[in-house]
C-alpha positions in Angstrom: 0.0 0.0 -0.1 1.4 3.4 -1.0 1.5 6.1 1.8 -1.1 8.7 2.0 -0.1 12.3 1.5 -1.9 13.3 4.7 -0.6 16.5 6.1 2.8 16.2 4.4 2.1 19.0 1.9 4.1 22.3 1.8 4.2 25.3 -0.4 7.3 25.5 -2.5 8.3 28.6 -4.5 10.3 28.3 -7.8 12.1 31.4 -9.0 12.7 31.6 -12.8 13.2 35.4 -13.1 12.0 38.5 -11.3 8.8 38.4 -13.3 8.2 34.6 -13.1 7.8 33.2 -9.6 5.6 30.1 -9.2 4.3 28.7 -5.9 3.2 25.1 -5.8 1.4 22.9 -3.2 3.3 19.6 -3.2 4.7 16.8 -1.0 8.2 15.6 -0.5 7.0 12.0 -0.7 8.0 10.3 -4.0 4.9 8.2 -3.9 1.6 9.0 -2.2 -2.0 8.3 -2.8 -0.8 5.6 -5.3 0.9 8.1 -7.6 4.2 9.8 -8.3 2.5 12.9 -9.5 2.3 14.7 -6.1 5.8 16.2 -6.2 7.7 18.2 -8.8 10.2 16.3 -10.9 13.4 17.6 -12.4 12.5 17.4 -16.2 9.6 19.7 -15.7 11.9 22.4 -14.4 14.3 22.0 -17.3 11.6 22.1 -19.9 10.0 25.1 -18.3 13.2 27.0 -18.4 13.8 26.0 -22.1 10.2 27.0 -23.0 10.7 30.4 -21.5 13.8 30.9 -23.5 12.1 29.7 -26.6 8.8 31.6 -26.0 8.2 32.4 -29.7 7.5 28.7 -30.3 4.5 28.9 -28.1 3.1 32.4 -28.6 -0.5 32.4 -29.9 -0.3 28.5 -30.1 -2.7 25.9 -28.8 -0.8 23.8 -26.3 -1.6 20.5 -24.7 0.4 19.2 -21.7 0.5 15.4 -21.1 1.0 14.4 -17.5 1.0 18.0 -16.2 1.4 16.9 -12.6 1.4 19.8 -10.2 1.6 22.4 -12.9 5.1 23.9 -12.9 5.7 23.6 -16.7 2.3 24.8 -17.7 2.3 27.7 -15.3 5.6 28.8 -16.6 4.4 28.6 -20.3 1.1 30.4 -19.6 2.7 33.2 -17.7 5.8 33.7 -20.0 5.0 32.5 -23.5 1.5 33.9 -24.2 -0.1 30.9 -25.8 -3.6 31.2 -27.1 -4.7 28.2 -25.0 -3.1 25.8 -22.7 -4.6 22.5 -21.6 -3.2 20.8 -18.4 -4.1 17.1 -18.4 -3.5 14.2 -15.9 -5.3 11.1 -14.7 -5.1 10.7 -10.9 -7.9 12.6 -9.0 -5.5 13.7 -6.2 -3.1 15.1 -8.8 -5.9 16.9 -10.7 -7.3 18.5 -7.5 -3.8 19.7 -6.3 -3.1 20.9 -9.8 -6.3 23.0 -9.8 -5.3 24.6 -6.5 -1.9 25.5 -7.9 -3.4 27.0 -11.1 -5.7 29.1 -8.9 -2.8 30.2 -6.7 -0.7 31.3 -9.7 -3.2 32.5 -12.3 -6.2 33.6 -10.3 -3.9 34.7 -7.4 -6.1 32.9 -4.8 -4.1 32.7 -1.6 -3.7 29.0 -0.5 -5.3 29.7 2.9 -8.5 31.0 1.2 -9.1 28.0 -1.0 -11.7 25.4 -0.2 -10.2 22.0 0.2 -11.2 19.7 -2.7 -12.2 16.0 -2.3 -8.9 14.3 -3.3 -10.7 11.1 -4.4 -13.1 12.8 -6.9 -12.6 14.7 -10.1 -16.0 15.9 -11.4 -15.4 18.0 -14.5 -12.9 20.1 -16.4 -11.8 23.5 -15.0 -11.5 26.5 -17.3 -10.2 30.0 -16.6 -8.7 33.1 -18.4 -5.2 34.4 -17.8 -4.6 37.6 -19.8 -5.3 36.4 -23.4 -4.8 32.7 -22.7 -7.6 30.2 -22.2 -6.4 27.7 -19.5 -8.1 24.4 -19.0 -7.5 21.4 -16.7 -8.8 18.1 -17.9 -8.7 14.4 -17.0 -7.0 12.4 -19.8 -6.5 8.7 -19.7 -3.8 7.6 -22.2 -5.2 4.2 -22.4 -8.8 4.9 -23.3 -9.2 8.7 -24.1 -8.5 10.9 -27.1 -7.9 14.6 -27.4 -9.5 16.0 -30.5 -9.2 19.8 -30.0 -7.1 21.8 -32.5 -3.5 21.8 -31.4 -0.2 23.3 -32.4 2.2 21.9 -29.6 2.3 19.0 -27.2 4.5 19.2 -24.1 5.4 16.5 -21.6 8.0 16.1 -18.8 9.2 13.1 -16.8 6.8 10.7 -18.4 9.3 8.2 -19.7 10.0 5.9 -16.8 8.1 2.7 -17.3 7.6 0.6 -20.5 3.8 0.2 -20.1 3.4 4.0 -19.5 5.6 4.6 -22.6 3.4 2.4 -24.7 0.3 4.3 -23.6 2.1 7.7 -24.1 3.1 6.8 -27.7 -0.4 5.5 -28.4 -1.8 8.9 -27.3 0.8 10.8 -29.3 0.1 8.8 -32.4 -3.7 9.2 -32.0 -3.3 13.0 -32.0 -0.5 13.3 -34.5 -2.3 11.1 -37.1 -5.2 13.6 -37.1 -3.0 16.7 -36.9 0.5 15.8 -38.4 1.8 19.4 -38.1 1.9 19.4 -34.3 5.3 20.0 -32.7 6.0 17.7 -29.7 8.6 18.5 -27.0 9.3 15.8 -24.4 11.8 16.3 -21.5 13.1 13.1 -19.8 15.5 12.7 -16.9 17.6 9.8 -18.0 17.7 7.5 -15.0 17.5 4.2 -17.0 19.3 4.4 -20.4 17.5 1.2 -21.6 14.0 2.6 -20.8 14.9 5.9 -22.6 16.2 3.9 -25.6 13.1 1.8 -25.6 11.0 5.1 -25.9 13.1 6.4 -28.8 12.9 3.0 -30.6 9.1 2.8 -30.2 8.8 6.3 -31.7 11.0 5.4 -34.6 8.9 2.3 -35.3 5.9 4.5 -35.6 7.7 6.8 -38.0 7.8 9.7 -35.6 10.7 11.9 -36.6 13.2 13.3 -34.0 13.9 16.8 -35.2 16.3 17.5 -32.4 17.6 16.2 -29.1 19.2 18.5 -26.7 21.0 17.6 -23.5 20.7 19.6 -20.3 21.9 19.3 -16.6 19.9 20.1 -13.5 20.9 20.3 -9.9 18.1 21.3 -7.5 20.6 22.2 -4.7 24.3 21.9 -4.0 23.5 18.9 -1.7 21.8 16.9 -4.5 23.4 15.2 -7.6 23.5 16.7 -11.0 21.0 15.0 -13.3 21.0 14.6 -17.1 17.8 15.8 -18.8 17.1 15.3 -22.5 14.5 17.3 -24.6 13.2 15.6 -27.7 11.5 17.7 -30.5 9.3 15.3 -32.4 7.1 15.5 -35.5 5.3 13.0 -37.6 
């Protein structure tokens, strides 16, 4: 049985620049409520920094994030890159409810002590809100059974390449969307913890004739006491 998050939440602040400061409700537990999505992983930070530097790729675009987790990547893109729309998606109800709280804290500027506590076991419907000229949405998306049919320009994902079954579902979702809209640009950031798992992901993409436009290598160190990690960003198209 995986541990419950209980009262192990804190509010952590991420400083990207003087104008981009993001506060997230999260836990230090790697697994809680049966999911790894209740803490912020390294690749989302790296991809968020990269997107902010490459903001022109996302300005006035319709962006979908797969496995949005607690929202660090999406909140950075919405606030810095001026997309036309941004859709955060995840599956686990605890993650979706905590993601909703984080989006409200940062986009609607609702203080965390003024929010009503959601039911962590229930996700009722999608959430929509407006931030400047960006339409922001939060949706439940099951890679195994759901499809995403809205008009898209870009797909983003971070730290979703860690298990072969999850990878198969991810590639299935990517192919379902790319086959309908082959001009979509896909950017996926992965912390390379297991080279064999990462190679399996790339080989599966190649077998589906997904083209790797570029692969960039980055390093991330959360603090001086923690090891430096290698993060790769793949730019994919069909």
